[in-house]
C-alpha positions as CSV (number, residue, x, y, z in Angstrom):
1,X,0.0,0.0,0.0
2,X,1.4,3.3,-1.1
3,X,0.3,6.5,0.8
4,X,0.8,9.8,-0.9
5,X,0.4,13.0,1.2
6,X,-0.5,16.3,-0.5
7,X,-1.0,19.8,0.9
8,X,-4.6,21.0,0.4
9,X,-5.4,24.3,-1.3
10,X,-8.7,26.1,-2.0
11,X,-9.1,24.0,-5.2
12,X,-9.6,21.0,-2.9
13,X,-12.5,22.5,-1.0
14,X,-15.2,20.3,-2.5
15,X,-13.3,17.1,-1.9
16,X,-12.6,18.4,1.7
17,X,-16.3,19.0,2.2
18,X,-17.2,15.5,0.9
19,X,-14.8,13.6,3.0
20,X,-15.5,15.7,6.1
21,X,-19.3,15.1,5.9
22,X,-18.9,11.4,5.1
23,X,-16.4,10.6,7.9
24,X,-18.2,12.8,10.5
25,X,-21.6,11.2,9.8
26,X,-20.1,7.7,9.9
27,X,-18.3,8.3,13.1
28,X,-20.8,10.2,15.1
29,X,-24.2,9.8,13.4
30,X,-25.4,6.9,15.5
31,X,-24.6,8.8,18.8
32,X,-26.3,12.1,18.1
33,X,-29.8,13.2,16.9
34,X,-30.2,13.7,13.2
35,X,-31.1,17.4,13.9
36,X,-27.9,18.0,15.9
37,X,-25.8,16.3,13.3
38,X,-27.4,18.3,10.5
39,X,-26.9,21.6,12.4
40,X,-23.3,20.8,13.3
41,X,-22.4,19.7,9.8
42,X,-24.0,22.8,8.2
43,X,-22.0,25.0,10.5
44,X,-18.6,23.2,10.4
45,X,-18.5,21.8,6.8
46,X,-20.2,24.4,4.6
47,X,-18.1,25.5,1.7
48,X,-17.6,29.1,3.0
49,X,-16.4,27.8,6.4
50,X,-13.9,25.3,4.9
51,X,-12.7,27.9,2.4
52,X,-12.0,30.3,5.3
53,X,-10.1,27.5,7.1
54,X,-8.1,26.6,4.0
55,X,-7.2,30.2,3.6
56,X,-6.0,30.8,7.2
57,X,-2.2,31.2,7.2
58,X,-1.9,29.3,10.5
59,X,-4.0,26.3,9.4
60,X,-2.9,23.5,7.1
61,X,-4.7,20.5,5.7
62,X,-3.0,17.4,4.2
63,X,-4.8,14.7,2.2
64,X,-3.7,11.1,2.3
65,X,-4.2,9.2,-0.9
66,X,-4.0,5.4,-1.0
67,X,-3.5,4.0,-4.5
68,X,-4.8,7.3,-5.9
69,X,-8.0,7.3,-3.8
70,X,-8.6,10.0,-1.1
71,X,-8.4,8.0,2.2
72,X,-8.3,10.7,4.9
73,X,-6.9,14.0,6.0
74,X,-5.3,15.8,8.9
75,X,-5.8,19.5,9.8
76,X,-3.2,21.2,12.0
77,X,-3.3,24.7,13.6
78,X,-0.8,27.0,15.1
79,X,-1.0,30.5,16.7
80,X,-4.3,32.2,16.5
81,X,-5.9,29.3,14.4
82,X,-5.9,27.0,17.5
83,X,-9.3,26.2,18.8
84,X,-8.0,26.8,22.3
85,X,-5.1,29.1,23.1
86,X,-2.3,26.7,24.2
87,X,0.6,29.0,23.5
88,X,2.5,30.4,20.5
89,X,4.7,27.3,20.3
90,X,1.9,24.7,20.4
91,X,0.6,22.8,17.4
92,X,-3.0,21.6,17.4
93,X,-4.2,18.5,15.5
94,X,-7.8,19.7,15.0
95,X,-9.0,16.8,12.8
96,X,-7.8,13.4,11.7
97,X,-10.5,12.0,9.5
98,X,-10.2,8.6,7.8
99,X,-12.8,7.1,5.5
100,X,-14.4,3.9,6.9
101,X,-13.0,1.7,4.1
102,X,-9.5,2.7,5.0
103,X,-9.7,2.3,8.8
104,X,-7.5,-0.3,10.3
105,X,-4.8,0.4,7.6
106,X,-2.7,2.8,9.7
107,X,-3.8,5.9,7.7
108,X,-4.6,7.7,11.0
109,X,-1.2,6.7,12.4
110,X,0.5,8.0,9.2
111,X,-1.4,11.3,9.5
112,X,-0.7,11.8,13.2
113,X,3.0,11.0,12.6
114,X,3.0,13.7,9.9
115,X,1.7,16.1,12.5
116,X,4.3,15.0,15.0
117,X,7.0,15.5,12.3
118,X,5.7,19.0,11.6
119,X,5.8,19.8,15.3
120,X,9.3,18.5,15.7
121,X,10.6,20.2,12.6
122,X,9.0,23.5,13.5
123,X,10.0,23.2,17.1
124,X,6.4,23.3,18.3
125,X,5.7,22.1,21.8
126,X,3.3,20.7,23.0
127,X,1.3,19.0,20.3
128,X,-2.3,18.7,21.4
129,X,-5.8,17.8,20.2
130,X,-9.4,17.5,21.4
131,X,-11.3,14.2,21.3
132,X,-14.9,13.6,22.2
133,X,-15.0,11.9,25.7
134,X,-17.2,9.1,24.3
135,X,-14.9,8.3,21.3
136,X,-13.1,5.5,23.2
137,X,-11.5,4.1,20.0
138,X,-9.8,7.5,19.2
139,X,-8.8,8.0,22.9
140,X,-7.1,4.6,23.0
141,X,-5.3,5.4,19.7
142,X,-4.0,8.8,21.0
143,X,-2.9,7.2,24.3
144,X,-1.0,4.6,22.4
145,X,0.7,7.4,20.5
146,X,1.8,9.0,23.8
147,X,-0.9,11.6,24.4
148,X,-2.3,12.2,27.9
149,X,-5.5,13.9,29.0
150,X,-4.6,17.4,30.3
151,X,-8.0,19.2,30.4
152,X,-11.6,19.1,29.2
153,X,-13.5,21.7,27.1
154,X,-17.1,21.9,26.0
155,X,-18.5,22.2,22.5
156,X,-22.0,22.2,21.0
157,X,-23.3,19.5,18.7
158,X,-26.4,21.4,17.5
159,X,-28.1,22.4,20.8
160,X,-26.4,19.7,22.9
161,X,-23.4,20.5,25.0
162,X,-20.7,17.8,24.8
163,X,-17.2,17.5,26.1
164,X,-13.8,16.9,24.5
165,X,-10.8,15.7,26.3
166,X,-7.8,17.8,25.6
167,X,-4.9,15.5,25.1
168,X,-1.3,16.7,24.8
169,X,2.1,15.3,24.1
170,X,5.4,17.0,24.9
171,X,8.1,16.4,22.3
């Protein structure tokens, strides 16, 4: 299996929207009401929002292709683009989304290792992320990769307040 990583630009916004909606629905659709899912996805994954994120100088998206097919992506933030202010030297992994058909093939590991490499190369410390408290599979993955829970923050899925664990790793 050959994985190719490319940096996303505005010309990738439609593909970004498609994979974001697909993976988010598959991962969280059964645990949330259809109304809350629709409200969240309309807010987070509308073309205007994704275009703004792609254009932000302190946010970067990377697509992972497997044998020419888009398998997943990672979004990293620094500086003012971070969803929580963790310091000027921190790097946030805001999203690692992998299509269902590619799960279990180490695509998520590959994407997280890319983020870790960026953090090390750019001398960013710590590297951190937020993960929904009920997403045990993702929490176990991040723990295996050396992340530990350091805080909790709330977010809204439609009209429902939910909680993310903030997990960090010092390089």
